[in-house]
C-alpha positions in Angstrom: 134.5 73.1 30.7 132.8 74.8 33.7 130.6 72.4 35.8 127.0 73.3 37.0 128.3 73.5 40.6 131.0 76.0 39.5 128.5 78.2 37.7 126.1 78.3 40.6 129.1 79.2 43.0 130.6 81.8 40.7 127.5 83.4 39.1 124.2 82.7 40.9 125.3 83.0 44.3 127.1 86.4 44.1 123.9 87.8 42.3 121.7 86.6 45.2 124.0 88.2 47.6 123.9 91.5 45.9 120.2 91.5 45.8 119.9 90.7 49.6 122.7 93.2 50.4 121.1 96.7 51.6 122.8 100.0 52.1 122.7 101.1 55.7 123.0 104.8 56.3 125.8 106.0 58.5 123.4 107.7 61.0 120.9 105.1 61.4 122.1 104.5 65.0 123.4 106.9 67.5 125.8 105.7 70.3 125.3 107.3 73.8 128.4 109.0 75.0 127.6 108.1 78.5 126.5 104.5 78.4 127.6 103.4 75.0 124.0 102.3 74.1 123.0 102.2 70.5 119.8 104.1 69.8 117.8 104.3 66.7 118.3 107.8 65.4 114.5 108.4 64.6 113.8 107.6 68.4 116.5 110.3 69.4 114.9 112.8 67.1 111.5 112.2 68.4 112.8 112.6 72.0 114.1 116.1 71.2 117.6 114.6 70.7 117.8 113.3 74.3 118.9 109.7 74.6 115.8 107.8 75.9 117.7 105.5 78.4 120.3 107.9 79.9 118.8 111.2 79.4 122.0 112.5 77.8 121.3 115.7 75.9 122.8 115.6 72.5 123.4 118.7 70.3 120.2 119.8 68.9 120.1 121.3 65.3 119.1 125.0 65.3 115.9 124.5 63.0 114.8 121.6 65.0 115.2 123.7 68.3 113.1 126.4 66.7 110.5 124.1 65.5 110.0 122.6 69.0 110.1 125.8 70.8 107.7 128.0 69.0 103.8 127.2 69.0 102.9 124.9 66.1 106.5 125.4 64.9 105.6 128.7 63.5 108.1 131.7 63.7 109.3 134.7 61.6 113.0 134.5 60.4 114.8 137.8 61.4 117.1 139.0 58.6 120.6 139.9 59.7 122.7 142.7 58.1 125.5 141.5 55.8 129.1 141.8 56.8 132.4 141.4 55.1 132.8 137.5 54.7 136.7 137.6 55.0 138.1 140.7 56.1 141.6 139.3 56.7 141.8 137.1 53.6 142.7 134.3 55.9 144.1 131.1 54.8 145.5 128.0 56.7 145.2 124.4 55.1 142.1 125.9 53.4 140.8 129.2 52.6 138.5 130.8 55.1 135.8 131.6 52.5 135.8 128.0 51.5 135.3 126.9 55.0 132.3 129.2 55.2 130.9 127.7 52.0 131.3 124.2 53.5 129.7 125.2 56.9 126.7 126.9 55.0 126.0 123.9 52.9 126.4 121.4 55.9 124.0 123.3 58.4 121.8 125.2 55.8 122.5 128.4 57.8 124.1 131.7 56.9 126.4 131.8 59.9 126.5 130.4 63.5 123.7 132.4 64.9 120.0 132.4 63.7 117.4 134.9 65.0 113.6 134.3 65.1 110.5 135.6 66.6 107.2 134.1 67.5 105.1 132.9 70.5 106.2 130.3 73.0 103.2 129.0 75.0 101.4 132.2 73.9 104.1 134.6 75.0 105.6 136.8 72.3 109.3 136.1 72.3 112.5 136.8 70.3 114.9 133.9 70.1 118.6 133.6 69.0 120.0 130.2 68.6 123.7 129.4 68.2 124.8 126.3 66.2 127.9 124.5 67.3 127.7 122.7 63.9 128.7 125.9 62.2 132.4 126.0 62.6 132.2 125.2 66.4 129.6 128.0 67.0 132.4 130.3 66.7 131.9 134.1 67.3 132.7 136.0 64.2 131.4 139.3 62.7 128.3 137.7 61.2 127.4 135.9 64.4 128.1 139.0 66.5 125.9 141.1 64.0 123.2 138.3 64.6 123.3 138.7 68.4 123.2 142.5 68.2 120.2 142.1 65.7 118.4 139.9 68.3 118.7 142.4 70.9 117.4 145.1 68.6 114.5 143.0 67.5 113.6 142.4 71.1 113.8 146.1 71.8 111.8 147.0 68.9 109.1 144.5 69.5 109.3 145.0 73.4 109.6 141.2 74.0 112.0 139.2 76.2 114.9 137.7 74.4 116.0 134.2 75.0 119.5 133.1 73.6 120.7 129.5 73.3 124.5 129.6 73.6 126.7 126.9 72.1 130.2 127.9 71.1 133.8 127.0 71.2 134.8 130.7 71.4 136.0 133.5 69.0 136.5 132.7 65.5 140.4 132.8 64.9 140.0 133.4 61.2 138.7 137.0 61.9 141.2 138.0 64.5 140.7 141.3 66.1 137.4 141.6 64.3 135.9 138.6 66.3 137.2 139.8 69.6 135.4 143.2 68.9 132.1 141.3 68.8 132.3 140.9 72.7 132.1 144.6 73.5 129.5 145.2 70.7 127.1 142.3 72.0 127.6 143.7 75.6 126.6 147.4 74.7 123.5 145.9 72.9 122.7 143.8 76.0 122.9 147.1 78.1 120.3 148.5 76.1 117.9 145.7 77.0 118.8 146.3 80.6 117.9 149.9 80.4 114.6 149.1 78.6 113.8 146.7 81.6 113.2 143.9 79.0 114.3 140.3 80.2 117.2 138.6 78.7 117.3 134.8 79.4 120.4 132.7 78.5 120.0 128.9 77.9 123.5 127.3 78.1 123.9 124.3 75.9 126.9 121.9 75.6 129.4 123.4 75.1 129.5 127.0 75.8 133.1 128.2 76.3 135.7 131.0 75.6 134.8 134.5 74.4 131.1 133.7 74.4 131.1 132.7 78.1 133.1 135.9 78.7 130.4 138.2 77.1 126.9 137.8 76.3 126.3 134.2 77.6 126.8 135.4 81.1 125.1 138.6 81.1 121.5 137.3 81.3 118.8 138.1 84.0 118.5 134.4 84.4 120.9 131.7 83.4 119.4 128.2 82.5 121.5 125.2 81.6 120.8 122.0 80.0 121.8 118.9 81.8 125.5 118.0 81.4 126.5 121.0 79.5 130.1 122.1 79.5 130.1 125.7 80.5 133.6 127.4 80.9 136.1 129.9 79.6 139.2 127.6 79.5 138.5 123.9 79.4 139.3 121.4 82.3 142.1 119.8 80.3 143.7 123.1 79.9 143.3 123.9 83.6 144.7 120.6 84.7 147.8 121.1 82.7 148.3 124.4 84.1 147.7 123.9 87.8 149.0 120.3 87.6 146.1 119.2 89.8 143.2 116.9 89.4 139.8 118.7 89.2 136.7 117.5 90.9 134.3 115.1 89.0 131.7 117.1 87.0 133.8 120.3 87.2 132.5 123.0 84.8 129.2 121.0 84.1 125.8 122.4 84.6 125.0 120.6 87.9 128.4 121.6 89.4 128.0 125.3 88.3 124.4 125.4 89.7 125.6 124.1 93.0 128.4 126.8 93.2 126.1 129.8 92.0 127.2 130.3 88.4 124.0 128.9 86.9 120.4 129.5 88.2 118.6 126.5 87.0 119.4 123.2 85.2 116.3 122.1 83.2 115.6 119.1 81.1 115.0 119.9 77.4 111.5 118.5 77.7 110.7 121.1 80.3 112.3 124.0 78.7 109.5 125.5 76.8 107.2 125.6 79.8 110.0 127.0 82.0 110.8 129.9 79.6 107.2 130.7 79.1 106.7 130.8 83.0 109.7 133.1 83.6 108.6 135.5 80.7 105.2 135.8 82.3 106.7 136.6 85.6 109.1 139.2 84.2 106.6 140.8 81.8 103.7 140.6 84.2 101.6 138.6 81.9 98.7 136.6 83.3 99.2 132.8 82.9 96.7 130.8 81.1 94.8 129.6 84.1 94.2 133.3 85.0 93.1 134.0 81.5 90.5 131.2 81.6 89.3 132.3 85.0 88.4 135.8 83.9 90.8 137.5 81.6 93.1 139.5 84.0 94.8 142.3 82.4 98.8 142.5 82.4 98.9 145.5 84.8 96.5 144.1 87.4 97.4 140.4 87.2 100.9 140.6 88.7 101.4 138.8 91.8 103.4 139.8 94.7 106.3 137.6 93.5 106.2 139.1 90.2 106.2 142.5 91.3 109.2 141.8 93.4 111.0 140.2 90.5 110.3 143.1 88.2 111.0 146.0 90.6 114.0 148.0 89.6 116.3 146.8 92.5 115.4 143.1 91.8 115.4 143.0 87.9 118.8 141.3 88.2 118.0 139.0 91.2 118.0 135.8 89.1 117.9 133.6 92.2 114.5 135.1 93.2 113.1 134.5 89.6 114.5 130.9 89.6 112.6 130.1 92.8 109.4 131.6 91.4 109.7 129.8 88.2 110.2 126.7 89.9 
């Protein structure tokens, strides 16, 4: 016969424990890669995916970046022409088409690049954002088509183009078709140059491989987020090849700025205002203070530094623009 104490231990106590037990989501806390600090994920989200204590810049989802960049979070989605999904019928451990389905479900994106248009601090702007969460931001036919569409949209609307790069390089599942996106995007970028429309690249962590070797390094101005890895081949590959220890911070934003590969390193909180300032300089738009003081027209409101930056022989002088923007 079961004693009262046994009944309490075997029945009542487990029921009480089950009532007190709570399900804890896996993403409730985020660990800072630099300091190991545990931060509540909502605090990181509210801080634009920057760890409050260390200022480490986490990867920012595409839709969140567009929402925080455009005024009032309002923008137009730019449709991208469809391309063949699996031209090589590629299969490794998993079919390529199945990998694409999984990536689309995970990110709620059609491919690695999303194109949008709207206003940033009152400045009309076309924006392309690359998602590292979509198969490592790899450059395939659809992503290449999206980048070309971004250039074409900026040309048609006569706006600057800002591209946020984040990629591991070319998409191996598409082979030669992926590599052909490098010259395609380069030709589209040349049309922007001929039209004298600004093209600004924001390099985020990481930007590597064929993307670095093409449109990510062809901007009029190159801005990098703090601590971003920017390279063609990664530091581990280089160390194994040359059998030498690389300097601290090699291929990171700050190191590349010191060595002339990047024009500016800008904190994510200051990115919107910096982009708006640069676009006003390059497009000869009056700033908001000038508008408030008397509505200066675009043609007459250009300062000497603006005229210098937009002159034909100085359009590619990004150091001049960076100094003016700062």
